[in-house]
N, C-alpha and C positions, 0 to 999 in steps of 0.2 A: 792093967792092960795098956800096952803101948799102941799108939795109932800112927800110921803112915799114910800120907796122901800121895796117890799116883794117878795120873790121867792117861788114858789109853783109848784107842778106837777099836771097835769090834770089827773083825775081818770077815771075809767071806765064810759062810757056813756057821756064823755065830761064834767064831773062835776069838779068844782074848789071850794075848801073850803078855806076861809081866816079866820084866827083866831088871837086873841091877837092884834087887831088893836088899835092904840092909838086914838080912836074916841069915842065920846059920842053917846048914843042911839038917833036915830032920825036925826043925821047929814046927810046932803045930800053929796054924793060923785060922782065923775066922774071916771069911770074905763076904763083904756087903757091897752090892753094886747099886750105885745111885745114877740114874739116867739124867743127863743134863738137858735143860730146856734150851732149844736153839735161841740165839740172841734175837732173832726177828720176832719171836713170840713173846718176849718179855715185855710186860706192860710198864709204862712209865708210872712211878708211884705218885707223882705230882703233875698231872697232865696240863695244868694251867700255868705252871712255872715258866716265866720268861715271856708270857704273852703281854701285850700292852694293855694298860688299864685306862678306861675312860669313865669319868664321873659326870653324870648329868645332874645339874643343879646340886652341887656338893654342899651348899650351905642351907638347903631346904631340909625340914624335918622328914624323917623317913616314914613314919606312920603316926601322924598326929591323932588319928581316931583311936589309937590304942592307949592313949594316956588319959586316965580318969580325971586327973587334975585339971585338964584343959576344958572339960565339959561342965 
């Protein structure tokens, strides 16, 4: 099965018109409609990327009480 990608907008009354398809007249096709998510609603996959980092006491141990060797 060959796949072609075409983007179009739905018109008044729910009509969708496809033109300039690379097909011959009479060929049978299967139509699958995927609705795009508006770009404003797309979540950033890494929301903290690019934010400044601040380290408080970078040379101090993180959790000394968790180390059994120190007790």
